[in-house]
C-alpha positions as CSV (number, residue, x, y, z in Angstrom):
1,W,10.3,8.0,-24.1
2,N,12.0,4.7,-24.5
3,V,11.6,1.2,-23.4
4,P,14.3,1.6,-20.6
5,S,11.9,3.9,-18.8
6,L,8.8,1.8,-19.4
7,L,10.6,-1.4,-17.9
8,L,11.8,1.4,-15.4
9,A,8.4,2.1,-14.3
10,R,6.2,-1.4,-14.8
11,V,9.3,-2.9,-11.7
12,L,8.6,0.3,-9.5
13,C,4.3,-0.8,-10.6
14,G,5.4,-4.6,-9.8
15,F,7.2,-3.0,-6.2
16,G,4.2,-0.7,-5.4
17,V,1.8,-3.4,-6.0
18,G,3.3,-5.3,-3.4
19,G,3.4,-2.4,-1.4
20,I,-0.1,-1.8,-1.3
21,S,-0.8,-5.3,-0.2
22,V,1.3,-5.5,2.4
23,P,0.0,-3.1,4.3
24,F,-3.6,-4.1,3.5
25,D,-2.4,-6.7,5.3
26,I,-0.6,-5.1,8.1
27,L,-3.5,-3.3,9.0
28,A,-5.4,-6.4,9.3
29,E,-3.3,-7.9,12.1
30,L,-3.3,-4.4,14.2
31,L,-7.0,-3.6,13.8
32,P,-9.3,-4.5,16.4
33,A,-11.7,-7.1,15.8
34,E,-15.0,-5.0,16.1
35,D,-13.6,-2.5,13.8
36,R,-11.8,-5.2,11.2
37,G,-14.5,-5.7,8.7
38,S,-15.7,-2.1,7.9
39,Y,-11.7,-0.6,8.2
40,L,-10.8,-3.0,5.4
41,L,-13.9,-2.8,3.6
42,F,-13.1,1.1,3.0
43,V,-9.8,0.7,2.2
44,E,-11.1,-1.4,-0.1
45,Y,-13.4,1.2,-1.9
46,F,-10.1,3.1,-2.9
47,W,-9.4,-0.4,-5.0
48,T,-12.9,0.6,-7.0
49,L,-12.1,4.0,-7.2
50,G,-9.1,2.6,-8.7
51,S,-10.9,0.7,-11.4
52,I,-12.9,3.5,-11.9
53,T,-10.2,6.2,-12.3
54,V,-7.4,4.1,-15.2
55,P,-10.8,4.2,-17.8
56,I,-10.5,7.7,-17.6
57,L,-7.1,8.5,-17.3
58,A,-7.2,6.3,-20.7
59,Y,-9.4,8.6,-22.8
60,F,-7.2,11.6,-21.6
61,S,-4.3,10.8,-21.8
62,I,-4.7,8.2,-25.3
63,G,-7.4,9.2,-26.9
64,V,-7.5,13.1,-26.1
65,L,-3.8,13.8,-25.5
66,G,-2.9,10.8,-28.3
67,S,0.6,9.7,-25.4
68,W,0.1,6.0,-24.2
69,Q,3.4,7.3,-22.4
70,L,1.4,9.7,-20.3
71,F,-0.9,7.0,-19.5
72,V,1.8,4.1,-18.7
73,V,2.9,7.1,-16.0
74,L,0.1,8.0,-14.7
75,C,-0.8,4.5,-13.6
76,A,2.4,3.9,-11.9
77,V,1.9,7.1,-9.5
78,P,0.1,5.7,-7.2
79,C,1.9,2.4,-7.2
80,V,5.1,4.2,-6.4
81,I,3.6,6.7,-3.2
82,S,2.7,3.0,-2.0
83,L,5.9,2.3,-2.5
84,V,7.4,4.8,-1.0
85,C,4.9,5.0,2.2
86,A,4.9,1.1,3.0
87,I,8.8,1.6,3.0
88,F,9.2,4.3,5.4
89,Y,5.9,3.9,6.8
90,V,5.3,0.6,7.1
91,P,6.6,-1.3,10.3
92,E,6.8,-4.9,10.2
93,S,4.2,-7.6,10.7
94,P,4.2,-8.3,14.4
95,R,3.4,-11.9,13.9
96,W,6.2,-12.5,10.4
97,L,9.0,-11.2,13.7
98,V,7.7,-13.9,16.2
99,A,7.3,-16.3,13.5
100,R,11.5,-15.8,13.3
101,G,12.3,-15.5,16.6
102,D,11.7,-11.5,16.8
103,H,10.2,-11.2,20.1
104,S,11.4,-7.9,21.2
105,S,10.7,-6.2,18.5
106,A,7.5,-7.6,17.7
107,L,6.7,-6.6,21.4
108,D,8.4,-2.9,19.8
109,I,5.9,-2.5,17.1
110,L,3.3,-3.7,19.4
111,R,3.8,-1.5,22.3
112,E,3.8,2.1,19.5
113,V,0.8,1.0,18.0
114,A,-0.8,0.6,21.5
115,K,0.5,3.9,22.2
116,K,-0.4,5.7,19.1
117,N,-4.6,4.1,19.9
118,G,-4.3,5.4,23.2
119,K,-3.9,2.2,25.0
120,D,-2.1,1.0,27.9
121,P,0.8,-0.6,25.7
122,F,2.8,-1.9,28.8
123,C,-0.8,-4.6,29.7
Protein backbone atom coordinates (compact mmCIF):
# COMPACT_ATOMS: atom_id res chain seq x y z
CA TRP A 1 0.00 0.00 0.00
CA ASN A 2 1.28 3.41 -0.90
CA VAL A 3 0.10 6.98 -1.42
CA PRO A 4 -0.93 6.51 -5.10
CA SER A 5 -3.12 3.51 -4.23
CA LEU A 6 -4.71 5.49 -1.39
CA LEU A 7 -5.37 8.41 -3.72
CA LEU A 8 -6.88 6.09 -6.32
CA ALA A 9 -9.19 4.58 -3.71
CA ARG A 10 -10.25 8.05 -2.55
CA VAL A 11 -10.95 9.20 -6.11
CA LEU A 12 -13.05 6.10 -6.79
CA CYS A 13 -14.89 6.71 -3.52
CA GLY A 14 -15.59 10.27 -4.55
CA PHE A 15 -17.07 9.20 -7.85
CA GLY A 16 -18.93 6.39 -6.12
CA VAL A 17 -20.52 8.72 -3.59
CA GLY A 18 -21.66 10.84 -6.51
CA GLY A 19 -22.97 7.67 -8.09
CA ILE A 20 -24.99 6.96 -4.97
CA SER A 21 -26.83 10.27 -4.99
CA VAL A 22 -27.67 10.35 -8.69
CA PRO A 23 -29.67 7.10 -8.71
CA PHE A 24 -31.54 8.37 -5.65
CA ASP A 25 -32.60 11.51 -7.52
CA ILE A 26 -33.59 9.58 -10.61
CA LEU A 27 -35.51 7.11 -8.47
CA ALA A 28 -37.41 10.04 -6.96
CA GLU A 29 -38.09 11.36 -10.43
CA LEU A 30 -39.43 8.08 -11.82
CA LEU A 31 -41.43 6.69 -8.88
CA PRO A 32 -45.19 7.17 -8.73
CA ALA A 33 -46.08 10.02 -6.39
CA GLU A 34 -48.16 7.84 -4.07
CA ASP A 35 -45.24 5.44 -3.40
CA ARG A 36 -42.31 7.84 -3.64
CA GLY A 37 -41.95 8.60 0.07
CA SER A 38 -42.01 4.96 1.15
CA TYR A 39 -39.46 3.83 -1.39
CA LEU A 40 -37.10 6.73 -0.79
CA LEU A 41 -37.30 6.19 2.96
CA PHE A 42 -36.40 2.54 2.42
CA VAL A 43 -33.34 3.61 0.42
CA GLU A 44 -32.31 5.99 3.20
CA TYR A 45 -32.22 3.09 5.67
CA PHE A 46 -29.08 1.92 3.90
CA TRP A 47 -27.32 5.16 4.93
CA THR A 48 -28.17 4.28 8.52
CA LEU A 49 -26.95 0.73 8.03
CA GLY A 50 -23.70 2.08 6.60
CA SER A 51 -23.29 4.44 9.54
CA ILE A 52 -23.61 1.48 11.88
CA THR A 53 -21.32 -0.75 9.82
CA VAL A 54 -18.37 1.66 9.45
CA PRO A 55 -17.38 1.69 13.15
CA ILE A 56 -17.63 -2.10 13.24
CA LEU A 57 -15.38 -2.35 10.18
CA ALA A 58 -12.97 0.11 11.80
CA TYR A 59 -12.85 -1.91 15.00
CA PHE A 60 -12.01 -5.16 13.25
CA SER A 61 -9.76 -3.87 10.46
CA ILE A 62 -7.83 -1.25 12.43
CA GLY A 63 -8.28 -2.38 16.02
CA VAL A 64 -8.00 -6.15 15.67
CA LEU A 65 -6.02 -6.58 12.44
CA GLY A 66 -4.08 -3.32 12.70
CA SER A 67 -4.58 -2.37 9.06
CA TRP A 68 -5.93 1.06 8.23
CA GLN A 69 -5.36 0.22 4.55
CA LEU A 70 -7.86 -2.63 4.80
CA PHE A 71 -10.33 -0.24 6.39
CA VAL A 72 -9.96 2.22 3.49
CA VAL A 73 -10.49 -0.57 0.96
CA LEU A 74 -13.52 -1.93 2.79
CA CYS A 75 -15.07 1.53 2.92
CA ALA A 76 -14.34 2.04 -0.78
CA VAL A 77 -16.04 -1.17 -1.93
CA PRO A 78 -19.68 0.05 -1.67
CA CYS A 79 -18.77 3.29 -3.41
CA VAL A 80 -17.04 1.49 -6.28
CA ILE A 81 -19.99 -0.89 -6.64
CA SER A 82 -22.31 2.11 -6.72
CA LEU A 83 -20.16 3.78 -9.36
CA VAL A 84 -20.19 0.71 -11.60
CA CYS A 85 -23.94 0.24 -11.20
CA ALA A 86 -24.58 3.91 -11.94
CA ILE A 87 -22.50 3.77 -15.10
CA PHE A 88 -24.15 0.66 -16.50
CA TYR A 89 -27.68 0.62 -15.11
CA VAL A 90 -28.90 4.14 -14.33
CA PRO A 91 -30.43 6.01 -17.25
CA GLU A 92 -30.06 9.71 -17.81
CA SER A 93 -32.66 11.84 -16.11
CA PRO A 94 -35.57 12.42 -18.50
CA ARG A 95 -36.07 15.86 -16.96
CA TRP A 96 -32.43 16.73 -17.62
CA LEU A 97 -32.66 15.46 -21.20
CA VAL A 98 -35.76 17.58 -21.83
CA ALA A 99 -34.01 20.62 -20.37
CA ARG A 100 -31.19 20.03 -22.87
CA GLY A 101 -33.69 19.70 -25.72
CA ASP A 102 -33.25 15.94 -26.21
CA HIS A 103 -36.94 15.09 -26.14
CA SER A 104 -36.67 11.82 -28.06
CA SER A 105 -34.14 10.29 -25.63
CA ALA A 106 -36.25 11.40 -22.67
CA LEU A 107 -39.32 9.80 -24.22
CA ASP A 108 -37.40 6.58 -24.91
CA ILE A 109 -36.35 6.35 -21.25
CA LEU A 110 -39.88 7.07 -20.02
CA ARG A 111 -41.29 4.41 -22.34
CA GLU A 112 -38.74 1.88 -21.09
CA VAL A 113 -39.61 2.69 -17.47
CA ALA A 114 -43.32 2.39 -18.24
CA LYS A 115 -42.77 -0.96 -19.94
CA LYS A 116 -40.78 -2.29 -16.97
CA ASN A 117 -43.59 -1.20 -14.66
CA GLY A 118 -46.27 -2.92 -16.70
CA LYS A 119 -47.78 0.32 -17.98
CA ASP A 120 -48.70 1.23 -21.53
CA PRO A 121 -45.60 3.01 -22.87
CA PHE A 122 -47.54 4.71 -25.64
CA CYS A 123 -50.15 6.57 -23.63
